[in-house]
C-alpha positions as CSV (number, residue, x, y, z in Angstrom):
1,X,36.5,11.0,21.1
2,X,35.6,8.8,23.9
3,X,36.6,5.8,21.8
4,X,36.6,3.9,25.5
5,X,32.9,3.7,24.9
6,X,33.0,1.0,22.6
7,X,34.3,-1.2,24.9
8,X,31.2,-0.8,27.1
9,X,29.1,-4.1,26.1
10,X,25.4,-2.1,26.5
11,X,27.2,0.4,23.2
12,X,28.6,-2.6,21.0
13,X,25.2,-4.5,21.3
14,X,23.5,-1.2,20.5
15,X,25.2,-0.7,17.7
16,X,24.8,-4.5,16.2
17,X,21.4,-4.6,16.8
18,X,20.9,-1.5,14.7
19,X,23.2,-2.8,12.2
20,X,21.0,-5.9,12.0
21,X,17.7,-3.8,11.4
22,X,19.4,-2.1,8.5
23,X,20.5,-5.6,7.2
24,X,17.3,-7.3,7.6
25,X,15.2,-3.9,6.6
26,X,17.5,-3.8,3.6
27,X,17.0,-7.3,2.2
28,X,13.4,-7.2,2.5
29,X,13.0,-4.2,0.8
30,X,15.2,-5.4,-1.7
31,X,12.8,-8.8,-2.0
32,X,9.8,-6.5,-1.9
33,X,11.1,-4.1,-4.4
34,X,12.2,-7.0,-6.8
35,X,9.1,-8.3,-6.4
36,X,6.5,-5.4,-7.0
37,X,8.7,-4.3,-9.4
38,X,8.9,-6.5,-12.0
39,X,5.5,-7.2,-12.8
40,X,5.4,-3.4,-13.4
41,X,8.3,-3.9,-15.9
42,X,6.2,-6.3,-17.5
43,X,3.0,-4.5,-17.3
44,X,4.7,-1.4,-19.0
45,X,5.9,-3.6,-22.2
46,X,2.8,-4.6,-22.5
47,X,0.1,-4.5,-25.3
48,X,-2.4,-3.9,-22.8
49,X,-2.7,-0.2,-22.8
50,X,-4.3,0.0,-19.0
51,X,-1.4,-2.2,-17.7
52,X,1.2,-0.4,-19.7
53,X,-0.4,3.4,-18.3
54,X,-0.6,2.4,-14.7
55,X,2.7,0.9,-14.8
56,X,4.0,4.2,-16.2
57,X,1.9,6.3,-13.7
58,X,3.5,4.4,-11.0
59,X,7.3,4.6,-12.1
60,X,6.6,8.3,-12.6
61,X,4.8,9.2,-9.7
62,X,7.3,7.5,-7.1
63,X,10.5,8.6,-8.6
64,X,8.9,12.0,-8.6
65,X,8.3,12.1,-5.2
66,X,11.4,12.8,-2.1
67,X,11.8,9.5,-0.2
68,X,11.8,11.2,3.5
69,X,7.8,12.3,2.2
70,X,6.9,8.5,1.0
71,X,8.3,7.9,4.7
72,X,6.3,10.0,6.3
73,X,3.4,9.2,4.7
74,X,3.8,5.3,5.1
75,X,4.4,5.8,9.0
76,X,2.7,8.7,10.1
77,X,-0.9,9.1,7.7
78,X,-1.6,5.7,6.6
79,X,-1.9,4.7,10.3
80,X,-4.2,7.4,11.2
81,X,-6.4,6.9,8.3
82,X,-6.5,3.2,8.3
83,X,-6.3,2.8,12.2
84,X,-2.9,0.9,12.3
85,X,-1.8,1.3,15.9
86,X,-0.3,-2.2,16.7
87,X,3.5,-1.8,17.2
88,X,3.9,-5.6,15.8
89,X,1.9,-5.2,12.5
90,X,3.0,-1.5,11.9
91,X,6.0,-0.8,13.7
92,X,9.6,0.8,13.0
93,X,10.5,-2.1,10.5
94,X,7.1,-3.0,9.0
95,X,6.7,0.3,7.9
96,X,10.2,0.7,6.5
97,X,10.1,-2.5,4.6
98,X,6.6,-1.7,3.0
99,X,7.6,1.9,2.4
100,X,11.0,0.9,0.7
101,X,9.5,-2.1,-1.5
102,X,7.3,0.4,-3.2
103,X,9.4,2.9,-3.2
104,X,12.3,1.3,-4.8
105,X,10.2,-1.1,-6.9
106,X,10.1,2.2,-9.0
107,X,13.6,2.0,-9.7
108,X,13.7,-1.9,-9.8
109,X,10.9,-1.8,-12.7
110,X,13.0,0.3,-14.6
111,X,16.5,-2.1,-14.4
112,X,14.0,-4.8,-15.3
113,X,12.1,-3.2,-18.3
114,X,16.1,-2.5,-19.8
115,X,16.8,-6.0,-19.1
116,X,13.9,-7.4,-20.6
117,X,14.7,-5.0,-23.9
118,X,18.3,-6.4,-23.4
119,X,17.3,-9.8,-24.9
120,X,16.8,-10.6,-28.2
121,X,13.2,-10.4,-30.2
122,X,14.2,-13.8,-31.6
123,X,14.0,-15.3,-28.1
124,X,10.8,-13.6,-27.6
125,X,9.8,-15.2,-30.9
126,X,10.8,-18.5,-30.3
127,X,8.7,-18.7,-27.0
128,X,5.4,-17.6,-28.5
129,X,6.3,-20.2,-31.2
130,X,6.8,-22.8,-28.8
131,X,3.0,-22.1,-28.1
132,X,4.0,-19.8,-24.7
133,X,1.6,-16.7,-23.8
134,X,3.2,-13.3,-22.8
135,X,3.9,-14.1,-19.1
136,X,5.0,-18.3,-19.9
137,X,7.7,-16.5,-22.3
138,X,8.7,-13.7,-20.1
139,X,9.2,-16.5,-17.1
140,X,10.7,-19.0,-18.5
141,X,12.6,-17.4,-21.4
142,X,13.1,-13.8,-21.2
143,X,13.6,-13.0,-17.4
144,X,16.1,-15.6,-16.6
145,X,18.5,-13.8,-19.4
146,X,17.5,-10.2,-18.5
147,X,18.1,-11.2,-14.8
148,X,21.5,-12.1,-15.3
149,X,22.3,-8.9,-17.6
150,X,20.8,-6.7,-15.0
151,X,22.2,-8.1,-12.1
152,X,24.9,-6.0,-11.6
153,X,22.8,-2.9,-12.0
154,X,20.1,-4.3,-9.3
155,X,23.0,-4.6,-6.8
156,X,24.3,-1.3,-7.5
157,X,20.6,0.1,-6.6
158,X,20.7,-2.2,-3.7
159,X,23.5,-0.7,-2.2
160,X,22.1,2.9,-2.7
161,X,19.4,1.5,-1.2
162,X,21.2,0.1,2.0
163,X,22.5,3.8,2.5
164,X,18.9,5.3,1.6
165,X,17.7,3.1,4.8
166,X,19.6,5.4,7.2
167,X,16.4,8.0,6.5
168,X,14.5,6.3,8.9
169,X,16.1,7.4,11.7
170,X,13.6,10.5,11.3
171,X,10.8,8.2,12.5
172,X,12.9,6.9,15.6
173,X,13.6,3.7,13.9
174,X,16.1,1.6,15.9
175,X,18.4,1.7,12.4
176,X,22.0,1.9,12.8
177,X,22.5,5.7,12.3
178,X,19.0,5.6,14.6
179,X,20.8,3.8,17.5
180,X,23.9,5.8,17.0
181,X,22.1,9.2,17.4
182,X,20.6,7.5,20.3
183,X,23.6,6.4,22.0
184,X,25.2,10.1,21.5
185,X,22.1,12.0,23.3
186,X,22.3,9.2,26.2
187,X,26.2,9.5,26.7
188,X,26.6,13.2,26.1
189,X,26.9,15.8,22.8
190,X,30.6,15.3,23.0
191,X,30.3,11.9,22.1
192,X,28.2,12.4,18.5
193,X,31.2,13.0,16.5
194,X,32.4,9.6,17.4
195,X,29.1,7.7,17.1
196,X,28.6,9.8,13.7
197,X,32.1,9.0,12.3
198,X,31.6,5.2,13.3
199,X,28.6,5.1,11.3
200,X,30.4,6.7,8.4
201,X,32.9,4.1,8.2
202,X,31.1,1.2,8.7
203,X,28.7,2.8,5.8
204,X,31.5,3.3,3.5
205,X,33.5,0.0,4.1
206,X,30.5,-2.0,3.8
207,X,29.6,0.0,0.7
208,X,32.9,-0.2,-0.9
209,X,33.3,-3.7,-0.4
210,X,29.4,-4.4,-2.4
211,X,31.0,-2.3,-5.2
212,X,33.9,-4.2,-5.8
213,X,32.2,-7.4,-5.7
214,X,29.7,-5.6,-8.5
215,X,32.3,-4.5,-10.5
216,X,33.8,-8.2,-10.8
217,X,30.4,-9.8,-11.1
218,X,29.8,-6.9,-13.8
219,X,33.6,-8.1,-15.8
220,X,32.5,-11.9,-15.8
221,X,29.4,-11.5,-17.0
222,X,31.0,-9.5,-19.9
223,X,33.0,-12.1,-20.3
224,X,30.2,-15.0,-20.4
225,X,28.9,-12.0,-23.4
């Protein structure tokens, strides 16, 4: 294996650039997924039949569709039918964030719903007793407690999302795996094993470190309870 290639600044810069893309896409997708998933969870638990059924259909649909297929739809089909041709507004990063935010919202929604249900109904009744509406009770009373309870699960799902981002290399996105694959093609087939090994090691180290962090956080939350 030509590990001496790692001393080449172009190789190092390309890998770091790919890792930066993956990190940015992951963070933005998590934020987007939670922002979409939280209202979905509230809709699912509401007494409004239309809102509840919409949220249920949304969650069931995206949890039942392969992620790779969703990536293809948002990157290839939607730009074609809605005439999004600009790389600036519909490029790999934008497509990645939109796709994963919408897709992961289904999973974040279920996590948030479980977190909301973990809060005592007495807290909800207390909010109503203070004259709060459903939305005010959720935002001021229930959700702050729910997010504390579900934080370890949210972070665990975020680790899964970080790993799943690697799938965007199939649309030639310049993510960490995509950059490694490009370098392997540029420097010859004999370097593929080295570049893929580097990607695997980095993914493992980051995921392992985050998993340990989640475990410690879960223990602290359990002590607070």
